MOPAC internal coordinates of N, CA, C and O (Angstrom, degrees):
PM7 1SCF
backbone

  N    0.0000 0     0.00 0     0.00 0    0    0    0
  C    1.4415 1     0.00 0     0.00 0    1    0    0
  C    1.5125 1   108.86 1     0.00 0    2    1    0
  O    1.2310 1   120.34 1   -42.04 1    3    2    1
  N    1.2798 1   116.95 1   137.96 1    3    2    1
  C    1.4570 1   122.47 1  -174.96 1    5    3    2
  C    1.5272 1   110.94 1   -88.50 1    6    5    3
  O    1.2310 1   121.79 1   -46.30 1    7    6    5
  N    1.3233 1   114.19 1   133.70 1    7    6    5
  C    1.4574 1   122.79 1   179.64 1    9    7    6
  C    1.5172 1   106.90 1  -133.01 1   10    9    7
  O    1.2310 1   120.29 1   -33.78 1   11   10    9
  N    1.3149 1   117.04 1   146.22 1   11   10    9
  C    1.4584 1   120.83 1   179.64 1   13   11   10
  C    1.5301 1   109.00 1  -105.34 1   14   13   11
  O    1.2310 1   121.00 1   -52.45 1   15   14   13
  N    1.3319 1   115.69 1   127.55 1   15   14   13
  C    1.4606 1   121.51 1   172.36 1   17   15   14
  C    1.5251 1   106.36 1  -101.94 1   18   17   15
  O    1.2310 1   120.90 1   -63.85 1   19   18   17
  N    1.3152 1   115.89 1   116.15 1   19   18   17
  C    1.4560 1   121.82 1   179.11 1   21   19   18
  C    1.5322 1   107.21 1   -82.17 1   22   21   19
  O    1.2310 1   120.60 1   -52.23 1   23   22   21
  N    1.3111 1   116.46 1   127.77 1   23   22   21
  C    1.4578 1   121.20 1  -177.35 1   25   23   22
  C    1.5293 1   109.14 1   -99.07 1   26   25   23
  O    1.2310 1   121.04 1   -67.01 1   27   26   25
  N    1.3211 1   115.62 1   112.99 1   27   26   25
  C    1.4662 1   120.71 1   177.97 1   29   27   26
  C    1.5245 1   109.07 1   -62.06 1   30   29   27
  O    1.2310 1   120.90 1   -28.88 1   31   30   29
  N    1.3114 1   115.89 1   151.12 1   31   30   29
  C    1.4616 1   120.83 1  -178.63 1   33   31   30
  C    1.5268 1   111.14 1   -54.45 1   34   33   31
  O    1.2310 1   120.27 1   145.81 1   35   34   33
  N    1.3106 1   117.10 1   -34.19 1   35   34   33
  C    1.4665 1   122.90 1   178.64 1   37   35   34
  C    1.5272 1   112.02 1   -55.90 1   38   37   35
  O    1.2310 1   119.94 1   148.61 1   39   38   37
  N    1.3279 1   117.72 1   -31.39 1   39   38   37
  C    1.4637 1   122.44 1  -174.58 1   41   39   38
  C    1.5296 1   113.48 1  -105.55 1   42   41   39
  O    1.2310 1   119.79 1   178.17 1   43   42   41
  N    1.3226 1   118.00 1    -1.83 1   43   42   41
  C    1.4632 1   120.65 1  -173.58 1   45   43   42
  C    1.5238 1   113.82 1   -67.25 1   46   45   43
  O    1.2310 1   119.81 1   161.78 1   47   46   45
  N    1.3144 1   117.96 1   -18.22 1   47   46   45
  C    1.4667 1   119.19 1   176.14 1   49   47   46
  C    1.5296 1   110.43 1   -63.38 1   50   49   47
  O    1.2310 1   120.21 1   152.46 1   51   50   49
  N    1.3297 1   117.20 1   -27.54 1   51   50   49
  C    1.4638 1   121.78 1   179.97 1   53   51   50
  C    1.5260 1   112.60 1   -79.85 1   54   53   51
  O    1.2310 1   120.19 1   165.34 1   55   54   53
  N    1.3377 1   117.25 1   -14.66 1   55   54   53
  C    1.4644 1   120.98 1  -177.99 1   57   55   54
  C    1.5252 1   112.08 1  -114.32 1   58   57   55
  O    1.2310 1   120.43 1  -167.03 1   59   58   57
  N    1.3057 1   116.78 1    12.97 1   59   58   57
  C    1.4597 1   119.53 1  -178.58 1   61   59   58
  C    1.5107 1   112.74 1    67.89 1   62   61   59
  O    1.2310 1   120.58 1  -153.50 1   63   62   61
  N    1.3335 1   116.49 1    26.50 1   63   62   61
  C    1.4546 1   120.80 1   177.77 1   65   63   62
  C    1.5219 1   115.00 1    93.45 1   66   65   63
  O    1.2310 1   119.76 1   178.94 1   67   66   65
  N    1.3262 1   118.07 1    -1.06 1   67   66   65
  C    1.4730 1   119.83 1   178.82 1   69   67   66
  C    1.5244 1   110.89 1   -65.20 1   70   69   67
  O    1.2310 1   120.99 1   -39.67 1   71   70   69
  N    1.3165 1   115.71 1   140.33 1   71   70   69
  C    1.4571 1   121.22 1   179.65 1   73   71   70
  C    1.5204 1   112.88 1   -94.65 1   74   73   71
  O    1.2310 1   120.15 1   166.38 1   75   74   73
  N    1.3314 1   117.32 1   -13.62 1   75   74   73
  C    1.4645 1   121.36 1   179.40 1   77   75   74
  C    1.5176 1   109.67 1  -155.29 1   78   77   75
  O    1.2310 1   121.52 1   -28.09 1   79   78   77
  N    1.3392 1   114.69 1   151.91 1   79   78   77
  C    1.4551 1   121.86 1   179.83 1   81   79   78
  C    1.5276 1   107.73 1  -133.46 1   82   81   79
  O    1.2310 1   120.15 1   -49.83 1   83   82   81
  N    1.3196 1   117.31 1   130.17 1   83   82   81
  C    1.4640 1   121.55 1   175.33 1   85   83   82
  C    1.5253 1   108.73 1   -85.74 1   86   85   83
  O    1.2310 1   120.71 1   -49.08 1   87   86   85
  N    1.3314 1   116.25 1   130.92 1   87   86   85
  C    1.4601 1   121.41 1  -179.60 1   89   87   86
  C    1.5181 1   109.76 1  -135.32 1   90   89   87
  O    1.2310 1   121.28 1   -10.52 1   91   90   89
  N    1.3148 1   115.15 1   169.48 1   91   90   89
  C    1.4605 1   122.48 1   175.28 1   93   91   90
  C    1.5205 1   107.41 1  -117.91 1   94   93   91
  O    1.2310 1   120.01 1   -39.22 1   95   94   93
  N    1.3279 1   117.59 1   140.78 1   95   94   93
  C    1.4534 1   120.52 1   176.25 1   97   95   94
  C    1.5085 1   111.34 1   170.47 1   98   97   95
  O    1.2310 1   121.34 1   -22.74 1   99   98   97
  N    1.3210 1   115.05 1   157.26 1   99   98   97
  C    1.4655 1   121.24 1  -179.70 1  101   99   98
  C    1.5235 1   112.30 1  -104.96 1  102  101   99
  O    1.2310 1   120.51 1   164.85 1  103  102  101
  N    1.3523 1   116.63 1   -15.15 1  103  102  101
  C    1.4547 1   120.44 1   178.60 1  105  103  102
  C    1.5250 1   109.18 1  -128.21 1  106  105  103
  O    1.2310 1   121.22 1   -16.11 1  107  106  105
  N    1.3221 1   115.27 1   163.89 1  107  106  105
  C    1.4581 1   120.40 1   177.70 1  109  107  106
  C    1.5241 1   110.08 1   -57.76 1  110  109  107
  O    1.2310 1   120.33 1   135.61 1  111  110  109
  N    1.3247 1   116.98 1   -44.39 1  111  110  109
  C    1.4579 1   120.89 1  -179.49 1  113  111  110
  C    1.5200 1   112.71 1   -61.17 1  114  113  111
  O    1.2310 1   120.38 1   135.75 1  115  114  113
  N    1.3245 1   116.87 1   -44.25 1  115  114  113
  C    1.4616 1   120.50 1   179.59 1  117  115  114
  C    1.5288 1   110.66 1   -61.86 1  118  117  115
  O    1.2310 1   120.53 1   138.89 1  119  118  117
  N    1.3183 1   116.58 1   -41.11 1  119  118  117
  C    1.4674 1   120.54 1  -178.44 1  121  119  118
  C    1.5232 1   111.42 1   -67.41 1  122  121  119
  O    1.2310 1   120.49 1   134.66 1  123  122  121
  N    1.3347 1   116.67 1   -45.34 1  123  122  121
  C    1.4614 1   119.58 1   179.33 1  125  123  122
  C    1.5277 1   110.75 1   -65.64 1  126  125  123
  O    1.2310 1   120.30 1   141.01 1  127  126  125
  N    1.3114 1   117.04 1   -38.99 1  127  126  125
  C    1.4684 1   120.17 1  -179.93 1  129  127  126
  C    1.5225 1   111.31 1   -69.22 1  130  129  127
  O    1.2310 1   119.90 1   148.30 1  131  130  129
  N    1.3159 1   117.79 1   -31.70 1  131  130  129
  C    1.4655 1   121.52 1   175.42 1  133  131  130
  C    1.5371 1   110.00 1   -66.38 1  134  133  131
  O    1.2310 1   120.73 1   139.89 1  135  134  133
  N    1.3380 1   116.21 1   -40.11 1  135  134  133
  C    1.4693 1   119.92 1   176.44 1  137  135  134
  C    1.5312 1   109.87 1   -63.75 1  138  137  135
  O    1.2310 1   120.36 1   140.01 1  139  138  137
  N    1.3320 1   116.91 1   -39.99 1  139  138  137
  C    1.4691 1   121.54 1   178.19 1  141  139  138
  C    1.5216 1   110.88 1   -65.74 1  142  141  139
  O    1.2310 1   120.79 1   143.46 1  143  142  141
  N    1.3293 1   116.10 1   -36.54 1  143  142  141
  C    1.4724 1   119.78 1   178.54 1  145  143  142
  C    1.5301 1   109.73 1   -62.42 1  146  145  143
  O    1.2310 1   120.36 1   140.44 1  147  146  145
  N    1.3289 1   116.91 1   -39.56 1  147  146  145
  C    1.4642 1   121.21 1   179.46 1  149  147  146
  C    1.5305 1   111.46 1   -74.99 1  150  149  147
  O    1.2310 1   120.53 1   145.94 1  151  150  149
  N    1.3227 1   116.60 1   -34.06 1  151  150  149
  C    1.4702 1   122.53 1  -177.21 1  153  151  150
  C    1.5293 1   108.73 1  -134.75 1  154  153  151
  O    1.2310 1   120.04 1   -95.86 1  155  154  153
  N    1.3394 1   117.52 1    84.14 1  155  154  153
  C    1.4670 1   122.63 1  -174.12 1  157  155  154
  C    1.5275 1   114.91 1   -55.98 1  158  157  155
  O    1.2310 1   119.49 1   155.87 1  159  158  157
  N    1.3053 1   118.57 1   -24.13 1  159  158  157
  C    1.4620 1   120.85 1   178.85 1  161  159  158
  C    1.5200 1   113.47 1   -62.61 1  162  161  159
  O    1.2310 1   120.30 1   160.13 1  163  162  161
  N    1.3256 1   117.03 1   -19.87 1  163  162  161
  C    1.4626 1   120.86 1   178.76 1  165  163  162
  C    1.5332 1   111.88 1   -72.04 1  166  165  163
  O    1.2310 1   120.13 1   157.57 1  167  166  165
  N    1.3260 1   117.36 1   -22.43 1  167  166  165
  C    1.4686 1   121.74 1  -177.01 1  169  167  166
  C    1.5291 1   111.58 1   -52.98 1  170  169  167
  O    1.2310 1   120.06 1   124.58 1  171  170  169
  N    1.3118 1   117.48 1   -55.42 1  171  170  169
  C    1.4679 1   120.32 1  -176.07 1  173  171  170
  C    1.5229 1   112.26 1   -74.49 1  174  173  171
  O    1.2310 1   120.11 1   162.96 1  175  174  173
  N    1.3066 1   117.40 1   -17.04 1  175  174  173
  C    1.4612 1   120.67 1   178.00 1  177  175  174
  C    1.5233 1   112.02 1   -81.74 1  178  177  175
  O    1.2310 1   120.11 1   146.29 1  179  178  177
  N    1.3308 1   117.40 1   -33.71 1  179  178  177
  C    1.4609 1   121.45 1  -174.49 1  181  179  178
  C    1.5257 1   114.47 1  -104.82 1  182  181  179
  O    1.2310 1   119.98 1   153.06 1  183  182  181
  N    1.3308 1   117.65 1   -26.94 1  183  182  181
  C    1.4607 1   120.14 1  -171.54 1  185  183  182
  C    1.5165 1   112.72 1  -120.50 1  186  185  183
  O    1.2310 1   121.23 1   -28.22 1  187  186  185
  N    1.3422 1   115.24 1   151.78 1  187  186  185
  C    1.4608 1   121.69 1   172.16 1  189  187  186
  C    1.5221 1   107.94 1   -82.70 1  190  189  187
  O    1.2310 1   120.59 1    -8.67 1  191  190  189
  N    1.3102 1   116.49 1   171.33 1  191  190  189
  C    1.4650 1   120.25 1  -178.20 1  193  191  190
  C    1.5281 1   112.61 1   -63.75 1  194  193  191
  O    1.2310 1   119.75 1   156.52 1  195  194  193
  N    1.3378 1   118.08 1   -23.48 1  195  194  193
  C    1.4741 1   120.71 1   178.70 1  197  195  194
  C    1.5272 1   112.06 1   -88.84 1  198  197  195
  O    1.2310 1   120.69 1  -166.56 1  199  198  197
  N    1.3281 1   116.29 1    13.44 1  199  198  197
  C    1.4696 1   124.40 1   175.16 1  201  199  198
  C    1.5276 1   114.13 1    72.94 1  202  201  199
  O    1.2310 1   120.28 1  -168.89 1  203  202  201
  N    1.3136 1   117.07 1    11.11 1  203  202  201
  C    1.4622 1   120.34 1   172.47 1  205  203  202
  C    1.5227 1   108.49 1   -88.40 1  206  205  203
  O    1.2310 1   120.72 1   -24.13 1  207  206  205
  N    1.3189 1   116.22 1   155.87 1  207  206  205
  C    1.4601 1   120.76 1   177.77 1  209  207  206
  C    1.5242 1   108.75 1   -61.98 1  210  209  207
  O    1.2310 1   120.35 1   -45.39 1  211  210  209
  N    1.3068 1   116.95 1   134.61 1  211  210  209
  C    1.4635 1   121.54 1  -179.62 1  213  211  210
  C    1.5350 1   109.65 1   -62.28 1  214  213  211
  O    1.2310 1   119.68 1   -35.49 1  215  214  213
  N    1.3195 1   118.21 1   144.51 1  215  214  213
  C    1.4721 1   120.96 1  -176.35 1  217  215  214
  C    1.5233 1   113.98 1   -66.97 1  218  217  215
  O    1.2310 1   119.64 1   164.12 1  219  218  217
  N    1.3117 1   118.30 1   -15.88 1  219  218  217
  C    1.4624 1   121.45 1  -179.78 1  221  219  218
  C    1.5346 1   111.90 1   -95.20 1  222  221  219
  O    1.2310 1   120.30 1  -169.44 1  223  222  221
  N    1.3362 1   117.04 1    10.56 1  223  222  221
  C    1.4667 1   122.06 1   177.86 1  225  223  222
  C    1.5253 1   109.25 1  -109.62 1  226  225  223
  O    1.2310 1   121.06 1   -52.35 1  227  226  225
  N    1.3086 1   115.59 1   127.65 1  227  226  225
  C    1.4637 1   122.93 1   174.23 1  229  227  226
  C    1.5182 1   106.43 1  -112.61 1  230  229  227
  O    1.2310 1   120.21 1   -42.82 1  231  230  229
  N    1.3201 1   117.20 1   137.18 1  231  230  229
  C    1.4587 1   120.31 1  -179.31 1  233  231  230
  C    1.5240 1   109.54 1  -116.71 1  234  233  231
  O    1.2310 1   121.28 1   -58.27 1  235  234  233
  N    1.3287 1   115.15 1   121.73 1  235  234  233
  C    1.4576 1   121.00 1   173.13 1  237  235  234
  C    1.5254 1   107.93 1   -95.19 1  238  237  235
  O    1.2310 1   120.68 1   -38.57 1  239  238  237
  N    1.3082 1   116.31 1   141.43 1  239  238  237
  C    1.4557 1   121.34 1   176.52 1  241  239  238
  C    1.5214 1   107.18 1  -121.29 1  242  241  239
  O    1.2310 1   121.30 1   -62.53 1  243  242  241
  N    1.3240 1   115.12 1   117.47 1  243  242  241
  C    1.4669 1   121.71 1  -174.68 1  245  243  242
  C    1.5268 1   111.40 1    54.88 1  246  245  243
  O    1.2310 1   120.95 1  -141.80 1  247  246  245
  N    1.3386 1   115.79 1    38.20 1  247  246  245
  C    1.4487 1   121.34 1   177.77 1  249  247  246
  C    1.5119 1   114.95 1    79.98 1  250  249  247
  O    1.2310 1   120.12 1  -178.77 1  251  250  249
  N    1.3318 1   117.38 1     1.23 1  251  250  249
  C    1.4537 1   122.05 1  -176.82 1  253  251  250
  C    1.5163 1   111.28 1  -103.89 1  254  253  251
  O    1.2310 1   120.95 1   -46.34 1  255  254  253
  N    1.3206 1   115.79 1   133.66 1  255  254  253
  C    1.4554 1   120.73 1   173.13 1  257  255  254
  C    1.5220 1   107.15 1   -83.84 1  258  257  255
  O    1.2310 1   120.77 1   -68.91 1  259  258  257
  N    1.3047 1   116.13 1   111.09 1  259  258  257
  C    1.4595 1   119.52 1  -178.03 1  261  259  258
  C    1.5112 1   112.13 1   -79.97 1  262  261  259
  O    1.2310 1   119.87 1   167.49 1  263  262  261
  N    1.3327 1   117.86 1   -12.51 1  263  262  261
  C    1.4650 1   124.34 1  -176.34 1  265  263  262
  C    1.5195 1   111.99 1    59.44 1  266  265  263
  O    1.2310 1   120.00 1  -177.65 1  267  266  265
  N    1.2920 1   117.61 1     2.35 1  267  266  265
  C    1.4624 1   122.06 1   177.55 1  269  267  266
  C    1.5135 1   107.78 1  -132.12 1  270  269  267
  O    1.2310 1   120.87 1   -88.55 1  271  270  269
  N    1.2912 1   115.94 1    91.45 1  271  270  269
  C    1.4556 1   119.78 1  -179.69 1  273  271  270
  C    1.5187 1   110.18 1   -81.33 1  274  273  271
  O    1.2310 1   120.95 1  -127.02 1  275  274  273
  N    1.3149 1   115.79 1    52.98 1  275  274  273
  C    1.4504 1   120.78 1   179.03 1  277  275  274
  C    1.5172 1   109.34 1   -79.98 1  278  277  275
  O    1.2310 1   121.06 1   -53.24 1  279  278  277
  N    1.3017 1   115.58 1   126.76 1  279  278  277
  C    1.4575 1   120.08 1  -178.64 1  281  279  278
  C    1.5247 1   111.75 1   -66.15 1  282  281  279
  O    1.2310 1   120.08 1   162.84 1  283  282  281
  N    1.3253 1   117.45 1   -17.16 1  283  282  281
  C    1.4670 1   120.81 1   179.73 1  285  283  282
  C    1.5309 1   112.90 1   -85.53 1  286  285  283
  O    1.2310 1   119.75 1   178.46 1  287  286  285
  N    1.3331 1   118.08 1    -1.54 1  287  286  285
  C    1.4678 1   120.96 1  -179.04 1  289  287  286
  C    1.5195 1   110.24 1   -61.19 1  290  289  287
  O    1.2310 1   120.78 1   -46.62 1  291  290  289
  N    1.3117 1   116.11 1   133.38 1  291  290  289
  C    1.4652 1   122.29 1  -179.16 1  293  291  290
  C    1.5291 1   110.46 1   -68.87 1  294  293  291
  O    1.2310 1   121.55 1   -38.82 1  295  294  293
  N    1.3270 1   114.64 1   141.18 1  295  294  293
  C    1.4601 1   122.65 1   178.60 1  297  295  294
  C    1.5286 1   107.87 1  -121.93 1  298  297  295
  O    1.2310 1   120.55 1   -38.03 1  299  298  297
  N    1.3174 1   116.56 1   141.97 1  299  298  297
  C    1.4603 1   122.02 1  -179.56 1  301  299  298
  C    1.5262 1   110.73 1  -108.05 1  302  301  299
  O    1.2310 1   120.69 1   -25.14 1  303  302  301
  N    1.3160 1   116.29 1   154.86 1  303  302  301
  C    1.4639 1   121.30 1   176.21 1  305  303  302
  C    1.5197 1   108.98 1   -54.50 1  306  305  303
  O    1.2310 1   120.85 1   -43.83 1  307  306  305
  N    1.3264 1   115.98 1   136.17 1  307  306  305
  C    1.4530 1   121.37 1   178.46 1  309  307  306
  C    1.5210 1   114.43 1    88.26 1  310  309  307
  O    1.2310 1   120.04 1   172.19 1  311  310  309
  N    1.3384 1   117.52 1    -7.81 1  311  310  309
  C    1.4569 1   119.81 1   178.21 1  313  311  310
  C    1.5260 1   110.45 1   -64.52 1  314  313  311
  O    1.2310 1   121.04 1   -25.40 1  315  314  313
  N    1.3212 1   115.62 1   154.60 1  315  314  313
  C    1.4526 1   122.02 1   173.32 1  317  315  314
  C    1.5270 1   108.41 1  -116.92 1  318  317  315
  O    1.2310 1   121.34 1   -53.22 1  319  318  317
  N    1.3104 1   115.04 1   126.78 1  319  318  317
  C    1.4567 1   122.53 1  -178.99 1  321  319  318
  C    1.5226 1   107.35 1  -108.60 1  322  321  319
  O    1.2310 1   120.66 1   -48.93 1  323  322  321
  N    1.3347 1   116.34 1   131.07 1  323  322  321
  C    1.4530 1   120.28 1  -176.38 1  325  323  322
  C    1.5339 1   110.04 1  -129.90 1  326  325  323
  O    1.2310 1   120.35 1   -89.02 1  327  326  325
  N    1.3375 1   116.93 1    90.98 1  327  326  325
  C    1.4634 1   119.81 1   174.81 1  329  327  326
  C    1.5265 1   109.07 1   -73.80 1  330  329  327
  O    1.2310 1   120.92 1   -47.80 1  331  330  329
  N    1.3249 1   115.84 1   132.20 1  331  330  329
  C    1.4553 1   118.67 1  -179.51 1  333  331  330
  C    1.5209 1   110.53 1  -138.27 1  334  333  331
  O    1.2310 1   121.44 1   -23.58 1  335  334  333
  N    1.3056 1   114.85 1   156.42 1  335  334  333
  C    1.4410 1   123.48 1  -178.74 1  337  335  334
  C    1.5292 1   109.48 1   -83.09 1  338  337  335
  O    1.2310 1   120.66 1   -51.21 1  339  338  337
  N    1.3343 1   116.34 1   128.79 1  339  338  337
  C    1.4581 1   120.89 1   175.44 1  341  339  338
  C    1.5236 1   106.94 1   -85.87 1  342  341  339
  O    1.2310 1   120.77 1   -54.83 1  343  342  341
  N    1.2973 1   116.13 1   125.17 1  343  342  341
  C    1.4627 1   121.50 1   178.61 1  345  343  342
  C    1.5216 1   108.10 1   -98.31 1  346  345  343
  O    1.2310 1   120.31 1   -52.90 1  347  346  345
  N    1.2886 1   117.02 1   127.10 1  347  346  345
  C    1.4514 1   121.31 1   179.55 1  349  347  346
  C    1.5100 1   110.51 1  -125.32 1  350  349  347
  O    1.2310 1   121.52 1   -11.03 1  351  350  349
  N    1.2631 1   114.69 1   168.97 1  351  350  349
  C    1.4525 1   118.78 1   178.07 1  353  351  350
  C    1.5059 1   110.02 1   178.16 1  354  353  351
  O    1.2310 1   121.64 1    -0.87 1  355  354  353
  N    1.2536 1   114.46 1   179.13 1  355  354  353
  C    1.4544 1   115.55 1  -179.46 1  357  355  354
  C    1.4793 1   113.09 1  -169.40 1  358  357  355
  O    1.2310 1   120.10 1   180.00 1  359  358  357

């Protein structure tokens, strides 16, 4: 099933400027890992060394903040996944 991963401008250097990548997968983790397989530079931007999603990455699915960036979350055909950088400060 085809899913679109929207690439934030912050990460487009890893995709040669592409704004979106079509991937196949049934879970959030499978979809993100498929995008990484196509564009390996995304690995260090999105994931920690233990292969968990980095704590500074928030993922919206169809524009919704699920507040649970669980890689096991089910994804449906036609969904749009939008990994984005959380900006913090104080």
